[in-house]
N, C-alpha and C positions, 0 to 999 in steps of 0.2 A: 211763360214762354214754352213752346212745344219743343220736343226733342229735335225736330228738323230745324227750327229756328236757332237752337243752341249750336248745332253743327255748322249752319250757314254763317253764323256770326263768329265762328272760330273759337267757341268756348272750350272745345276739346284741347286745342293747341295751347290756349292761354292757361288752362288748368295744368296741363303737363309742364309747361314752362315754369309755372309758379311752384309746383311740387319739385320739379327737377332742380330749381334754384337752390333750395336748401340742401338737397342731396349732393349737388355739385360742390357747394361750399364745404360741406362736411367731408366729402371724399377728397376734395382738393387738399385739405390739410393733411390727410393721410398720405397722399401722393408726395407732398412736399417734404414730409418728415421721413419717408421711407429710406432715402439715402443715408440719413442719420441712423435709422434703425439697423440697416444692414452693416453698419460699422460698429454699432453698439452690441449687436447680437450676432452670434455665429450661425452658419447653416444648420448646425445641430440644434441650437436654440429655436430657430424657426421651425425645424422639423417637429420638435416636441410640442410647440405651440400649435402647429398644424394638426397634430394628433388630437390634442385637447379640443381645438376648435371644430374639428370634423365631427366629434361626438356632440358638441354643443349645437352645431347646425342641424343635426338630425333630431336631437331631443327637443329643441326649441319649437319645431313645427308641431310636436305632439303634446306640449306642456299645457295647451288649452283644448286638446282633443279636436282642434280645428274649428271649435265653436266661434273663435275670434273672426273667422271669415264670414260667419252668419251675421255679425254685427253690421257689416256694410250693407247687407241685403235686407235688413229688417224693415218692415213696412211702417212701423210707428216708432216714435221716440221711446215709449215705454218698453216695447219689445227689444229695442237696441240696448237700453239700460239694463234690462233683465239679463241679456246675454253677456254684457260686460261683467255684471256681478257674478254670474256663473263662472266666467274665466278667472276672476279674482279668487274664487273658492277652489278652483281646480289647480292653479299654479303651485301653491305650496305642497300640496299632496303629491302631485306628479313630479315635482322637483326632487323630493326625497326618493321617490321610486326610481327615477333615472339615475340619481347619485348611487343608489344601491346597484343598479345595473352596470354602471361604469366600474364600480369596485369589483364586481364579479368578473368583468372582462379583464381587469388588471390582474387579478389573482389567478385567472385561468390562462393567462398569456395569449389572449386572442388578438390577432392583428397588431401586435407590437404595443398594445395599450399598457403592457407591463412596464414599459419604459417610463411611464408617468408615475410620480410619487403618490402614495396613498392619500396624502392630504389634499390632492386635487379635488376629491369628491366634495370636500367642505366648501370649496369655492364654487363648485358647479351649482349647488343649490340656489344661492342668491342670484347667480347669473341667469338661471332658467326662470326663476320667479320674475325677475326684472324684464326678461325677454317676453314672457307671456303677458304681463301687465302692459308693456309698451305696445305689443301687437293688438291687444283688445282695444286700447284707447286710440291707436292709430286708425283702426277700422271704424270706430265710433265717429271720428272726424271725417273719414272718407264718406260715410253715409250722409253726413251733413254738408259735404263738399267744402269743408273748412281746410283747404290744402295749405293755407298760409301757416296754420298752427303746426301741421306736420313738418313743413319745411323748416321752421325755426327749431323744432326739437331735434331734427336731423343734424342741423349745424352744431348744436350744443353737444350732441352725442359724438359726432366725428371729431370735433375739436378737443373734447375732453379725453377721448380714447388716445388720440395722437400725443397730446401733451403729457399725460401721465406715463405713457409707454416710454417716451424719450427721457423723462425725469428718472424713471426707474432704471433705465439703461445706463444713464450716467452714474447712478449709484451702484452699478455692477450687480443688479438684482438677478441677472440671468434670465432665463425664459419666463420666470415668475413675473417679471416686469411687464411682459406682454399680456399675461393673464390678468394682472391687476388693472392695467389700462383698459382692457376690454370690459371688465366688470364695472369699473367706475363710469365708463361711458354709457353702458347700458342703463345704469341706475339714474344718472342725471338727465338722460334723454326723456325720462317720463314726466318731469316736472311740468313743462308747458302744456303737455297734452292733458294732464290731470286737472289743471285749473278750470277749464271749461266744463269738463265732464263731472267734476266732483260733486256739485250740488245734487244732481239727479241720481248719481250712483250712491252717495251717502244716504239720501232719502229712501232709496229702494232697500238698502241694507237695513236701515232703521225700521222699516216696515216689515222686516222678516224675510228679506230677499235671499239671504244665504240658506235659511231653513227650507226654502222652496227650490233649491238647486236641483234636486232629483227630478222634480216635475219639469223644470226647464230643459234639463238634459234629455229627458224622454221626448219632449216636443221637438227638440233639435236633433233627433236621432240620425238624420242623414249625414251630419258632419262627422261624428266619431266613427260611424260604421262604414261610410263610403268615401268621404273626402279625406279623412285621416290616413287610411292605408295608401291612397294615391300620393298624398303629400310626403309621407314617410319614405315611400319608394323613390320619389323625386329627390328628396334630400339625401338619401343614401347613394343615389347615383352620382351626385355631386361630391359627396364627402368621402366615399370609400377609396378613391384613388390614392389619397395621401397615406392612410394606414397600410394599404396594399403595397405602395412603393416603399414605405418604411420597412415593411416585412421582407420584401424581395431584394431591394437595392440598398437599404440602410437609412438611418435618420438624416444623414447629410443630403442624400438624394431627395428625400422627402422635403427637406428644407428648400432645395432648389425649385422643386415643383410647387411648393406652397407659395414662394415669392412670385413665380410666374402666374399662378392662379390669383394671388392677391392683387397684382397690378392689373391684369386683364379684366378681372371682375369689377374694378372700379367704374370704368365707363359702361360695361354691360349692366352692372347692378343699378347705377343711377338712372339709366334710361329705362331698363326693364321694369323696375319697381314703380317708378313714377307713372309710366304709361299704363301699367297693369291696373293701378288704382283708379286712374281716370277712365280707362276703358271699362272697368268693372261698373263704375257709376253710370256711364252713358249706355252701356249695353243693358243694364237693368231697366233704364227708362225706355229704351227701344223695345225691349221684350214685353214690358207691362202695358205699353200702349199699342202693341201689335202694329208697329209702323211699317213692317216689311222691309226694314233697312239694315238688318243685321249684317248681311253679306257686304253691303257697301261700307259699313263701319269696319268690318274685318279687313277688307281690301285696302281701304285708305290707311288704316293703322299699320298694316304690314308694309305698305309702300314707304311710309314715312320712316319706319324702323329700318328698312333695308337701306335707305339713303344714309341715315345716321350711322348704321353699322359699317357701311362701306367707307365713309369719310373717316371714321375713328379707327377701325381695325386694320385696314390695308396699310396705312403708314406705320401703325404700331407694330405690326408683325414684321414689316420690312426692316424697320430700324431696331427691333428688339435685341438681336445678338450684340451689336455694337453699343446700343444705348444702355443696356443693362450693365455692361462692363464699365462704361464711363460713369454712370449714375450711382451704381451700387457697389462698385469695386471689382477688382479682377476675379475674386473668388466666386462671383455670381454670374460669370459668363454663361454657364450652362443653363441658368434660369432663363436668360434671354433667348437661347435656342429653343427651349421648351415652349416659351410663350409664342414664338413664331410658328412652331409646329401645331399649336392648338388653335391657330387662326380660324379654320373652318368651323370649329365648335363654337367659338365666340360669336362669329357672324350669325350663324343659324339660330343659336339660342337667344340672341338679342332680338331677332325678328319674330320668333315663334312663341317664346315663353309667355310674354304678356297676354297673348291672345288665348292662352289655355284657360283663362278665367271664364271664357264663354261657356264652358261646360258646367261651371258652377251656377252661372246665371240662368241657364236653361234647365237647371235641375237634372242634369245627366252627368254628374261627376264620375260615375262608375266607368264611363267610357275612357277616361284618362288612364285607368289602370292598365289597359293594354299597352299604351305608350310607355308607362312607367316600368312595366315588367321588361319590355324590350330594352329600354335605356339603361336599366341597372344590370341586365344580364349580358347583353351582346358586347358593348364596349369594354366592360370589365373583363369578360372572358378573353377578348382580343388582347387586352393589356397583359393579362397573366400568361396567355398562350405564347406571346412573343417575348417573354422576359429573357430568354436565352440570347436574343439578338441585341440586347442592350437597352438602356433607358430611353434613348431618343427614338429608336425605332418603335418601341412599345407605346410610347406616348403619342407619336404621330399616328399610329394605327388606331389608338383609342379615340383621338380627336376626329378622325375621318369617319369612323363607325358612328360616333355620336351625331355628327353633322347629317349623315344620311338618314338617321332615324328622325331627327328634327324636321327634315324636309318632308318626309312621309307624313308626319303629324300635321304640318302646315296644310298639305293637300286635304287631309281629313277635316280639319277645322273649317276650311273654305267650303267644303261640300256640305257639312252639317249646318252651317249658317244659311246656305241657300235653301236647305230643306225646311228650316224654321221660317224663313221668309215666305215660302210657298204655303206653308200651313197657316200663316197669318193672313195671307190674301184669301184663302178659302174660308177663313173665319174672321171677317172684317170688323165685327163688333168689338170695339175697343173696350178694355176693362179699365176700371178706375186706376189712374196712375198712382205709383207709389208715392207716399207722402215724403217730401224732402224736409226732414224735421230740423 
């Protein structure tokens, strides 16, 4: 079936729905237990977990040096398996490296990381290893378009994380309960993804795959040298507000912001991640067959995402101040106000973020660095610069600045997709389509 036929028959939408189903189920459990969590954990507990999670979210994108993204774009089954094996070799080494970096930040009192106890670094290592393995296996299944396996693993991951966090909270474990729940969820989410990939991965390791990791890394140089800096900057832009708020306004304020971020990123994350994976697979097919339909794919995807973002975030932001107070308790009213103020950021990021995979598909990931530099510098500078005006004013300005940058990035992606279509029409000879292994 050609790429055009797949689009006409609604394959894109069906695959997004399939992948979103597991994400929705996993995230739904998280949403349902959050009113329990806010009564079992204090704003300070949430703030400390937010500090820990902000570091994990940045380190996790680098624990495979972004070679995991290459798994989905691999041309053959053997190439995909080689890249998975490379990720398995990188995860433990870089997990230890990042644990050392966290210890350094804690001892040097950087961005309030000194509030975390030193034993946090020992939990960080298995958390990063599990994250790297999960990501590599996820993209292995994306390359095969086996979205049902990913969906089931996300259900297990979300349900386990929520259940363990509640049980630990009942046991009065403090913010450590949230950390343990996160770790167990990350580990158990791997199982279903591993079943299908295990025979090929184990066979490659047995044939000396780990000994050839250096050669594979050299062949995949674009990912650690170009894609990785962009991904780290992207993650830093999303993660730094929490430690910055903890430093300027205190851990309780960081906890309020962390809850607002946690709730709003549930719909944003389930839509964006699912659409991004499916968009990645379809844009690879469009690019390799030179169909001249990249801009159409970009436009259709953005339109669908805009509708979803409007339906989800307009009511969420309007109801957030009162809804947070009712659902999570009186002490969390400020989190609802912050969620409302961040509405423009949630809307634009949901529409634009999944389409950024286009730059990886067309092998121009360096272009995203310009956006990442703007996103990490301008909004955070606005947040810090307006700190004297209070938390709500600073967060509102941060969200608006971020939204404007996302809109500019959307225009850029639309333009470059048209340029790629024109180049395809000038060179109409189609190349061999990528093998769907």
